N, CA, C and O atoms as a DFTB+ gen file, in Angstrom:
596 C
 N C O
     1  1       0.856      -1.192       0.035
     2  2      -0.101      -0.028       0.093
     3  2       0.943       1.370       0.098
     4  3       0.545       2.487      -0.233
     5  1       2.125       1.113       0.471
     6  2       2.999       2.276       0.615
     7  2       3.270       2.810      -0.853
     8  3       3.362       4.020      -1.058
     9  1       3.390       1.902      -1.836
    10  2       3.583       2.174      -3.161
    11  2       2.382       2.567      -3.917
    12  3       2.514       2.795      -5.120
    13  1       1.044       2.691      -3.271
    14  2      -0.051       3.231      -3.874
    15  2      -1.183       2.152      -4.158
    16  3      -2.209       2.477      -4.755
    17  1      -0.986       1.007      -3.762
    18  2      -1.912      -0.136      -3.950
    19  2      -3.074       0.144      -2.971
    20  3      -2.940       0.698      -1.879
    21  1      -4.178      -0.289      -3.476
    22  2      -5.375      -0.004      -2.518
    23  2      -5.221      -1.430      -1.620
    24  3      -4.451      -2.323      -1.974
    25  1      -5.976      -1.508      -0.531
    26  2      -6.047      -2.418       0.339
    27  2      -6.325      -3.867      -0.441
    28  3      -5.594      -4.841      -0.260
    29  1      -7.433      -3.879      -1.297
    30  2      -7.707      -5.005      -1.849
    31  2      -6.759      -5.373      -2.880
    32  3      -6.650      -6.582      -3.080
    33  1      -5.923      -4.450      -3.699
    34  2      -4.954      -4.814      -4.460
    35  2      -3.680      -5.522      -3.800
    36  3      -3.071      -6.497      -4.241
    37  1      -3.424      -4.781      -2.616
    38  2      -2.401      -5.501      -1.766
    39  2      -2.793      -6.915      -1.233
    40  3      -1.940      -7.801      -1.184
    41  1      -3.999      -7.119      -0.858
    42  2      -4.345      -8.378      -0.516
    43  2      -4.258      -9.321      -1.517
    44  3      -3.766     -10.434      -1.333
    45  1      -4.807      -8.854      -2.794
    46  2      -4.681      -9.805      -3.886
    47  2      -3.123     -10.236      -4.196
    48  3      -2.823     -11.400      -4.459
    49  1      -2.280      -9.289      -4.143
    50  2      -0.819      -9.545      -4.559
    51  2      -0.178     -10.434      -3.242
    52  3       0.790     -11.173      -3.421
    53  1      -0.705     -10.310      -2.148
    54  2       0.043     -11.096      -1.074
    55  2      -0.591     -12.463      -1.139
    56  3       0.097     -13.381      -0.692
    57  1      -1.788     -12.761      -1.619
    58  2      -2.440     -13.977      -1.754
    59  2      -1.696     -14.723      -2.773
    60  3      -1.322     -15.887      -2.631
    61  1      -1.492     -13.959      -3.856
    62  2      -0.810     -14.656      -5.180
    63  2       0.641     -15.084      -4.944
    64  3       1.170     -15.999      -5.574
    65  1       1.324     -14.275      -3.878
    66  2       2.643     -14.665      -3.546
    67  2       2.708     -15.728      -2.383
    68  3       3.804     -16.177      -2.049
    69  1       1.505     -16.149      -1.739
    70  2       1.504     -17.187      -0.826
    71  2       1.843     -16.635       0.575
    72  3       2.309     -17.372       1.443
    73  1       1.598     -15.304       0.782
    74  2       1.910     -14.611       2.125
    75  2       0.832     -14.661       3.083
    76  3       1.037     -14.492       4.285
    77  1      -0.336     -14.892       2.585
    78  2      -1.620     -14.659       3.403
    79  2      -1.934     -16.208       3.833
    80  3      -1.731     -17.173       3.096
    81  1      -2.454     -16.268       5.129
    82  2      -2.946     -17.646       5.709
    83  2      -4.041     -18.072       4.601
    84  3      -4.533     -17.258       3.820
    85  1      -4.358     -19.417       4.629
    86  2      -5.377     -19.929       3.893
    87  2      -6.719     -19.352       4.322
    88  3      -7.569     -19.133       3.459
    89  1      -6.957     -19.098       5.581
    90  2      -8.133     -18.421       6.164
    91  2      -7.596     -16.924       6.356
    92  3      -7.132     -16.602       7.450
    93  1      -7.653     -16.037       5.335
    94  2      -7.161     -14.753       5.487
    95  2      -7.626     -13.807       6.594
    96  3      -6.947     -12.822       6.880
    97  1      -8.725     -14.075       7.196
    98  2      -9.021     -13.481       8.394
    99  2      -7.949     -13.606       9.515
   100  3      -7.781     -12.672      10.299
   101  1      -7.333     -14.579       9.586
   102  2      -6.144     -14.908      10.430
   103  2      -5.040     -13.754      10.490
   104  3      -4.516     -13.370      11.535
   105  1      -4.789     -13.300       9.320
   106  2      -3.938     -12.087       8.986
   107  2      -4.642     -10.907       9.226
   108  3      -4.311     -10.153      10.141
   109  1      -5.573     -10.680       8.493
   110  2      -6.301      -9.321       8.501
   111  2      -6.897      -8.919       9.713
   112  3      -6.874      -7.732      10.039
   113  1      -7.471      -9.851      10.471
   114  2      -8.145      -9.595      11.925
   115  2      -6.874      -9.697      12.996
   116  3      -7.215      -9.453      14.154
   117  1      -5.745      -9.954      12.845
   118  2      -4.761     -10.041      13.612
   119  2      -4.705     -11.230      14.563
   120  3      -4.041     -11.224      15.599
   121  1      -5.501     -12.324      14.109
   122  2      -5.630     -13.591      14.842
   123  2      -4.457     -14.231      15.093
   124  3      -4.166     -14.690      16.197
   125  1      -3.576     -14.299      13.856
   126  2      -2.310     -15.009      13.868
   127  2      -1.372     -14.407      14.712
   128  3      -0.663     -15.147      15.393
   129  1      -1.233     -13.085      14.794
   130  2      -0.334     -12.469      15.653
   131  2      -0.812     -12.439      17.189
   132  3      -0.019     -12.334      18.124
   133  1      -2.010     -12.530      17.312
   134  2      -2.587     -12.770      18.711
   135  2      -2.229     -14.091      19.104
   136  3      -1.695     -14.266      20.200
   137  1      -2.492     -15.163      18.236
   138  2      -2.041     -16.616      18.703
   139  2      -0.542     -16.541      19.131
   140  3      -0.234     -16.952      20.250
   141  1       0.278     -16.101      18.400
   142  2       1.897     -15.980      18.705
   143  2       2.031     -15.179      19.893
   144  3       2.980     -15.469      20.622
   145  1       1.277     -14.227      20.244
   146  2       1.473     -13.413      21.343
   147  2       0.987     -14.180      22.583
   148  3       1.600     -14.007      23.636
   149  1      -0.063     -15.012      22.544
   150  2      -0.458     -15.882      23.766
   151  2       0.583     -16.920      23.980
   152  3       0.823     -17.375      25.098
   153  1       1.258     -17.324      22.797
   154  2       2.232     -18.590      22.927
   155  2       3.564     -17.781      23.735
   156  3       4.124     -18.259      24.722
   157  1       3.876     -16.666      23.194
   158  2       5.074     -15.968      23.727
   159  2       4.699     -15.496      25.314
   160  3       5.479     -15.660      26.252
   161  1       3.598     -14.991      25.412
   162  2       3.208     -14.486      26.846
   163  2       3.192     -15.653      27.908
   164  3       3.625     -15.502      29.051
   165  1       2.672     -16.788      27.449
   166  2       2.856     -17.932      28.377
   167  2       4.001     -18.558      28.449
   168  3       4.373     -18.935      29.560
   169  1       4.829     -18.815      27.268
   170  2       6.019     -19.475      27.385
   171  2       7.125     -18.699      28.003
   172  3       7.777     -19.169      28.936
   173  1       7.354     -17.503      27.497
   174  2       8.451     -16.609      27.872
   175  2       8.261     -15.738      29.166
   176  3       9.104     -15.562      30.046
   177  1       6.975     -15.224      29.107
   178  2       6.656     -14.293      30.377
   179  2       6.004     -15.151      31.459
   180  3       5.710     -14.538      32.486
   181  1       5.735     -16.398      31.422
   182  2       5.121     -17.191      32.277
   183  2       3.720     -16.836      32.853
   184  3       3.372     -17.103      34.003
   185  1       2.939     -16.189      31.901
   186  2       1.613     -15.803      32.124
   187  2       0.943     -17.010      31.750
   188  3       1.424     -18.019      31.235
   189  1      -0.380     -16.733      32.122
   190  2      -1.482     -17.724      31.981
   191  2      -2.667     -17.094      31.301
   192  3      -3.723     -16.933      31.913
   193  1      -2.484     -16.673      29.837
   194  2      -3.542     -16.098      29.109
   195  2      -4.035     -16.949      28.064
   196  3      -3.456     -18.016      27.857
   197  1      -5.120     -16.585      27.319
   198  2      -5.610     -17.161      26.247
   199  2      -5.938     -16.044      25.141
   200  3      -5.585     -14.876      25.302
   201  1      -6.588     -16.453      24.090
   202  2      -6.910     -15.514      23.004
   203  2      -7.850     -14.476      23.605
   204  3      -7.851     -13.336      23.142
   205  1      -8.624     -14.806      24.580
   206  2      -9.824     -13.854      24.953
   207  2      -9.087     -12.802      25.787
   208  3      -9.676     -11.752      26.043
   209  1      -8.004     -12.981      26.172
   210  2      -7.215     -11.963      27.020
   211  2      -6.486     -10.779      26.126
   212  3      -5.958      -9.794      26.641
   213  1      -6.538     -11.013      24.808
   214  2      -5.770     -10.072      23.820
   215  2      -6.924      -9.123      23.320
   216  3      -8.039      -9.495      22.954
   217  1      -6.470      -7.871      23.368
   218  2      -7.318      -6.873      22.750
   219  2      -6.764      -6.745      21.227
   220  3      -5.700      -6.174      20.989
   221  1      -7.445      -7.231      20.383
   222  2      -7.043      -7.425      18.898
   223  2      -7.641      -6.584      17.934
   224  3      -8.871      -6.631      17.900
   225  1      -7.090      -5.851      17.170
   226  2      -7.445      -5.067      16.179
   227  2      -6.708      -5.345      14.881
   228  3      -5.489      -5.175      14.908
   229  1      -7.246      -5.733      13.797
   230  2      -6.736      -6.158      12.566
   231  2      -6.283      -5.018      11.829
   232  3      -6.165      -3.901      12.331
   233  1      -6.009      -5.323      10.541
   234  2      -5.623      -4.216       9.597
   235  2      -6.571      -3.864       8.490
   236  3      -6.321      -3.113       7.547
   237  1      -7.786      -4.556       8.743
   238  2      -8.811      -4.212       7.536
   239  2      -9.165      -2.790       7.341
   240  3      -9.573      -2.346       6.268
   241  1      -8.981      -2.023       8.521
   242  2      -9.512      -0.461       8.266
   243  2      -8.306       0.199       8.033
   244  3      -8.423       1.424       8.064
   245  1      -7.128      -0.242       7.798
   246  2      -6.047       0.554       7.515
   247  2      -6.402       1.127       6.021
   248  3      -6.735       0.357       5.120
   249  1      -6.306       2.494       5.840
   250  2      -6.643       3.055       4.541
   251  2      -5.378       3.602       3.765
   252  3      -4.290       3.731       4.327
   253  1      -5.553       3.857       2.684
   254  2      -4.289       4.365       1.779
   255  2      -3.939       5.733       2.362
   256  3      -2.778       6.127       2.251
   257  1      -4.956       6.570       3.045
   258  2      -4.853       7.796       3.596
   259  2      -3.785       7.604       4.969
   260  3      -2.811       8.325       5.186
   261  1      -4.202       6.523       5.763
   262  2      -3.488       6.286       6.873
   263  2      -1.884       5.930       6.455
   264  3      -0.956       6.321       7.163
   265  1      -1.701       5.259       5.404
   266  2      -0.610       4.938       4.906
   267  2       0.308       6.056       4.681
   268  3       1.402       6.198       5.227
   269  1      -0.388       7.047       3.595
   270  2       0.238       8.318       3.318
   271  2       0.723       9.269       4.537
   272  3       1.809       9.848       4.574
   273  1      -0.290       9.320       5.529
   274  2      -0.003      10.199       6.665
   275  2       1.273       9.650       7.454
   276  3       2.122      10.450       7.848
   277  1       1.391       8.402       7.662
   278  2       2.406       7.840       8.267
   279  2       3.713       7.982       7.481
   280  3       4.781       8.260       8.027
   281  1       3.570       7.777       6.179
   282  2       4.929       8.158       5.344
   283  2       5.320       9.534       5.390
   284  3       6.497       9.815       5.165
   285  1       4.440      10.477       5.666
   286  2       4.829      11.807       5.783
   287  2       5.472      12.256       6.957
   288  3       5.990      13.371       7.026
   289  1       5.464      11.395       7.935
   290  2       6.142      11.480       9.253
   291  2       7.194      10.712       9.411
   292  3       7.814      10.672      10.474
   293  1       7.546       9.928       8.229
   294  2       8.709       8.940       8.251
   295  2       8.458       7.815       9.143
   296  3       9.316       7.346       9.890
   297  1       7.278       7.401       9.046
   298  2       6.849       6.081       9.845
   299  2       6.063       5.174       8.929
   300  3       5.830       5.578       7.790
   301  1       5.686       4.138       9.264
   302  2       5.000       3.096       8.543
   303  2       3.962       2.505       9.496
   304  3       4.088       2.689      10.707
   305  1       2.965       1.819       9.011
   306  2       1.852       1.196       9.791
   307  2       2.347      -0.042       9.897
   308  3       2.655      -0.564       8.825
   309  1       2.527      -0.710      10.937
   310  2       2.710      -2.266      10.986
   311  2       1.737      -2.822      12.204
   312  3       1.405      -2.188      13.206
   313  1       1.406      -4.042      11.885
   314  2       0.658      -4.736      12.918
   315  2       1.429      -5.181      13.975
   316  3       2.225      -6.086      13.725
   317  1       1.366      -4.722      15.166
   318  2       2.201      -4.767      16.315
   319  2       1.398      -5.693      17.389
   320  3       0.257      -5.430      17.769
   321  1       2.057      -6.661      17.765
   322  2       1.633      -7.514      18.963
   323  2       2.547      -7.187      20.338
   324  3       3.705      -7.587      20.456
   325  1       1.858      -6.412      21.337
   326  2       2.755      -6.149      22.461
   327  2       2.327      -6.736      23.802
   328  3       1.147      -6.925      24.097
   329  1       3.332      -7.004      24.570
   330  2       2.988      -7.650      25.809
   331  2       3.717      -6.705      26.943
   332  3       4.737      -7.056      27.535
   333  1       3.035      -5.442      27.157
   334  2       3.432      -4.709      28.164
   335  2       2.588      -5.042      29.478
   336  3       2.624      -6.101      30.104
   337  1       1.825      -3.920      29.758
   338  2       0.931      -3.932      30.874
   339  2      -0.340      -4.863      30.302
   340  3      -0.857      -5.764      30.963
   341  1      -0.712      -4.510      29.063
   342  2      -1.845      -5.278      28.389
   343  2      -1.266      -6.086      27.320
   344  3      -0.105      -5.958      26.932
   345  1      -2.120      -6.929      26.851
   346  2      -1.813      -7.800      25.747
   347  2      -2.652      -7.298      24.546
   348  3      -3.868      -7.474      24.474
   349  1      -1.867      -6.620      23.550
   350  2      -2.618      -5.838      22.450
   351  2      -2.103      -6.348      21.127
   352  3      -0.904      -6.614      21.040
   353  1      -2.929      -6.514      20.053
   354  2      -2.549      -6.679      18.726
   355  2      -3.294      -5.493      18.008
   356  3      -4.517      -5.392      18.097
   357  1      -2.534      -4.599      17.296
   358  2      -3.237      -3.388      16.746
   359  2      -2.178      -2.854      15.680
   360  3      -0.969      -3.030      15.829
   361  1      -2.708      -2.219      14.645
   362  2      -1.834      -1.470      13.586
   363  2      -1.287      -0.173      14.431
   364  3      -2.042       0.535      15.098
   365  1      -0.048       0.017      14.328
   366  2       0.478       1.270      14.958
   367  2       1.399       1.816      13.867
   368  3       1.857       1.180      12.918
   369  1       1.601       3.176      14.181
   370  2       2.685       3.883      13.312
   371  2       3.977       3.669      14.040
   372  3       4.039       3.832      15.259
   373  1       4.945       3.331      13.367
   374  2       6.295       3.238      13.835
   375  2       7.253       4.024      12.966
   376  3       7.024       4.224      11.773
   377  1       8.400       4.493      13.631
   378  2       9.389       5.149      12.531
   379  2       9.959       4.092      11.799
   380  3      10.068       2.920      12.159
   381  1      10.352       4.665      10.623
   382  2      11.149       3.755       9.556
   383  2      12.460       3.273      10.150
   384  3      12.954       2.169       9.922
   385  1      12.930       4.131      10.869
   386  2      14.091       3.712      11.665
   387  2      14.111       2.803      12.690
   388  3      15.170       2.327      13.102
   389  1      12.920       2.487      13.189
   390  2      12.845       1.399      14.323
   391  2      13.281       0.041      13.779
   392  3      13.023      -0.163      12.592
   393  1      13.876      -0.877      14.437
   394  2      14.187      -2.159      13.805
   395  2      12.904      -2.995      13.516
   396  3      12.885      -3.853      12.634
   397  1      11.783      -2.687      14.341
   398  2      10.524      -3.352      13.989
   399  2       9.896      -3.024      12.718
   400  3       8.905      -3.619      12.294
   401  1      10.528      -1.999      12.069
   402  2       9.833      -1.667      10.668
   403  2      10.509      -2.433       9.656
   404  3      11.336      -1.885       8.927
   405  1      10.207      -3.739       9.542
   406  2      10.622      -4.606       8.693
   407  2       9.753      -4.624       7.303
   408  3       8.582      -4.270       7.437
   409  1      10.108      -4.929       6.207
   410  2       9.280      -5.147       5.061
   411  2       9.090      -6.277       4.443
   412  3       9.662      -7.210       5.007
   413  1       8.427      -6.599       3.371
   414  2       8.165      -7.696       2.736
   415  2       7.808      -8.893       3.688
   416  3       7.016      -8.699       4.610
   417  1       8.394     -10.168       3.479
   418  2       7.980     -11.266       4.318
   419  2       8.699     -11.250       5.679
   420  3       8.477     -12.151       6.489
   421  1       9.536     -10.272       5.945
   422  2      10.312     -10.177       7.327
   423  2       9.405     -10.034       8.522
   424  3       8.384      -9.351       8.440
   425  1       9.737     -10.637       9.594
   426  2       8.955     -10.452      10.840
   427  2       9.983     -10.129      11.766
   428  3      11.140     -10.520      11.612
   429  1       9.551      -9.327      12.866
   430  2      10.633      -8.802      13.808
   431  2      10.018      -8.988      15.177
   432  3       8.792      -8.948      15.282
   433  1      10.869      -9.209      16.345
   434  2      10.472      -9.429      17.564
   435  2      11.519      -8.564      18.354
   436  3      12.714      -8.600      18.062
   437  1      10.999      -7.757      19.408
   438  2      11.836      -6.977      20.119
   439  2      11.515      -7.388      21.615
   440  3      10.340      -7.368      21.980
   441  1      12.441      -7.732      22.427
   442  2      12.212      -7.985      23.882
   443  2      13.227      -7.172      24.719
   444  3      14.326      -6.853      24.265
   445  1      12.790      -6.840      26.013
   446  2      13.586      -6.043      26.765
   447  2      14.003      -7.004      27.961
   448  3      13.161      -7.708      28.517
   449  1      15.421      -7.000      28.352
   450  2      15.709      -7.836      29.438
   451  2      16.352      -6.846      30.319
   452  3      16.933      -5.836      29.921
   453  1      16.191      -7.244      31.670
   454  2      16.819      -6.242      32.857
   455  2      18.195      -6.177      32.579
   456  3      18.621      -5.031      32.721
   457  1      19.117      -7.068      32.202
   458  2      20.474      -7.051      32.086
   459  2      20.926      -6.619      30.738
   460  3      21.845      -5.801      30.705
   461  1      20.407      -7.055      29.596
   462  2      20.859      -6.855      28.396
   463  2      20.193      -5.778      27.580
   464  3      20.645      -5.446      26.484
   465  1      19.047      -5.196      28.146
   466  2      18.464      -4.171      27.298
   467  2      17.421      -4.768      26.205
   468  3      16.822      -5.839      26.314
   469  1      17.344      -3.982      25.288
   470  2      16.230      -4.398      24.270
   471  2      17.142      -5.070      23.077
   472  3      18.120      -4.535      22.554
   473  1      16.619      -6.321      22.776
   474  2      17.203      -7.110      21.618
   475  2      16.012      -7.223      20.628
   476  3      14.821      -7.306      20.929
   477  1      16.597      -7.210      19.318
   478  2      15.531      -7.337      18.222
   479  2      16.258      -8.383      17.405
   480  3      17.455      -8.367      17.118
   481  1      15.130      -9.529      16.988
   482  2      15.455     -10.520      16.167
   483  2      14.563     -10.344      14.963
   484  3      13.370     -10.079      15.116
   485  1      15.088     -10.478      13.814
   486  2      14.394     -10.328      12.504
   487  2      14.662     -11.653      11.612
   488  3      15.708     -12.302      11.609
   489  1      13.617     -11.890      10.933
   490  2      13.791     -13.355      10.218
   491  2      12.449     -13.383       9.180
   492  3      11.444     -12.678       9.269
   493  1      12.704     -14.251       8.334
   494  2      11.526     -14.508       7.224
   495  2      10.344     -15.196       8.062
   496  3      10.431     -16.012       8.980
   497  1       9.187     -14.604       7.454
   498  2       7.959     -15.055       8.303
   499  2       6.902     -15.497       7.423
   500  3       5.917     -16.018       7.945
   501  1       6.963     -15.351       5.993
   502  2       5.844     -15.761       5.370
   503  2       6.376     -16.413       4.029
   504  3       7.461     -16.079       3.554
   505  1       5.536     -17.384       3.428
   506  2       5.933     -18.062       2.125
   507  2       6.137     -19.509       2.415
   508  3       6.297     -19.898       3.572
   509  1       6.134     -20.349       1.350
   510  2       6.131     -21.718       1.460
   511  2       7.434     -22.228       2.118
   512  3       7.398     -23.036       3.046
   513  1       8.565     -21.744       1.622
   514  2       9.883     -22.390       2.328
   515  2       9.954     -22.026       3.739
   516  3      10.502     -22.794       4.529
   517  1       9.403     -20.824       4.156
   518  2       9.510     -20.348       5.288
   519  2       8.657     -21.280       6.404
   520  3       9.093     -21.725       7.466
   521  1       7.465     -21.420       5.905
   522  2       6.467     -22.451       6.503
   523  2       6.930     -23.843       6.637
   524  3       6.682     -24.525       7.632
   525  1       7.650     -24.282       5.556
   526  2       7.988     -25.607       5.659
   527  2       9.225     -26.005       6.709
   528  3       9.464     -27.065       7.288
   529  1       9.906     -24.726       6.713
   530  2      11.206     -24.767       7.617
   531  2      10.557     -24.708       9.119
   532  3      11.006     -25.445       9.997
   533  1       9.663     -23.952       9.333
   534  2       8.956     -23.897      10.638
   535  2       8.406     -25.251      11.130
   536  3       8.659     -25.691      12.252
   537  1       7.683     -25.849      10.273
   538  2       7.064     -27.064      10.457
   539  2       8.160     -28.205      10.760
   540  3       7.993     -29.006      11.679
   541  1       9.228     -28.224       9.973
   542  2      10.380     -29.150      10.199
   543  2      10.975     -28.831      11.541
   544  3      11.255     -29.751      12.310
   545  1      11.176     -27.605      11.853
   546  2      11.709     -27.306      13.075
   547  2      10.886     -27.846      14.339
   548  3      11.462     -28.299      15.328
   549  1       9.535     -27.765      14.232
   550  2       8.624     -28.012      15.193
   551  2       8.650     -29.406      15.319
   552  3       8.609     -29.902      16.445
   553  1       8.720     -30.196      14.184
   554  2       8.767     -31.572      14.273
   555  2       9.953     -32.362      14.957
   556  3       9.883     -33.429      15.567
   557  1      11.050     -31.580      14.705
   558  2      12.384     -31.942      15.338
   559  2      12.270     -31.794      16.905
   560  3      12.652     -32.661      17.691
   561  1      11.745     -30.690      17.234
   562  2      11.569     -30.239      18.529
   563  2      10.582     -31.287      19.296
   564  3      10.802     -31.644      20.454
   565  1       9.511     -31.725      18.555
   566  2       8.514     -32.751      19.064
   567  2       9.336     -34.060      19.414
   568  3       9.274     -34.703      20.461
   569  1      10.185     -34.327      18.207
   570  2      10.779     -35.610      18.402
   571  2      11.803     -35.702      19.536
   572  3      11.947     -36.684      20.264
   573  1      12.469     -34.607      19.593
   574  2      13.505     -34.517      20.961
   575  2      12.757     -34.480      22.291
   576  3      13.242     -35.029      23.280
   577  1      11.648     -33.876      22.332
   578  2      10.876     -33.956      23.499
   579  2      10.316     -35.493      23.851
   580  3      10.414     -36.016      24.960
   581  1       9.743     -36.070      22.735
   582  2       9.319     -37.460      22.914
   583  2      10.517     -38.391      23.336
   584  3      10.372     -39.265      24.190
   585  1      11.705     -38.156      22.691
   586  2      12.874     -38.999      23.077
   587  2      13.331     -38.931      24.478
   588  3      14.110     -39.767      24.936
   589  1      12.770     -37.767      25.290
   590  2      13.255     -37.682      26.640
   591  2      12.388     -38.440      27.494
   592  3      12.823     -38.746      28.605
   593  1      11.004     -38.865      27.093
   594  2      10.307     -39.666      27.958
   595  2      10.655     -41.160      28.099
   596  3      10.022     -41.870      28.880
């Protein structure tokens, strides 16, 4: 959309490239990000949360004007999942200089540690090869856990 595509054109392009979940509402309504946030909150933060604990707003209502306004401020609109005081998934304006401002099929996660400060990890997050890699990694993890029994 930053390059002038409408929401529907951008969605069609993302589908053609295989970047959108088979059920597009998982991406458009922020549900995929919310599910990942639940996993991270429970696994990393030691919380006991479910999907109903997430305040979730997707990207369906992000307009071309929203994109233009963000661009004029040297920002981009990104779907951000955050685990601060509250658990929230919502489109937010972030600076194009922010490490979370990745493009294309990249995903990024930032976390803050008491001793090491803020760390950001960036990696591929959409597409056939990336999905296959994640499934393979999950199967290897499952096998390792089963072998411990």
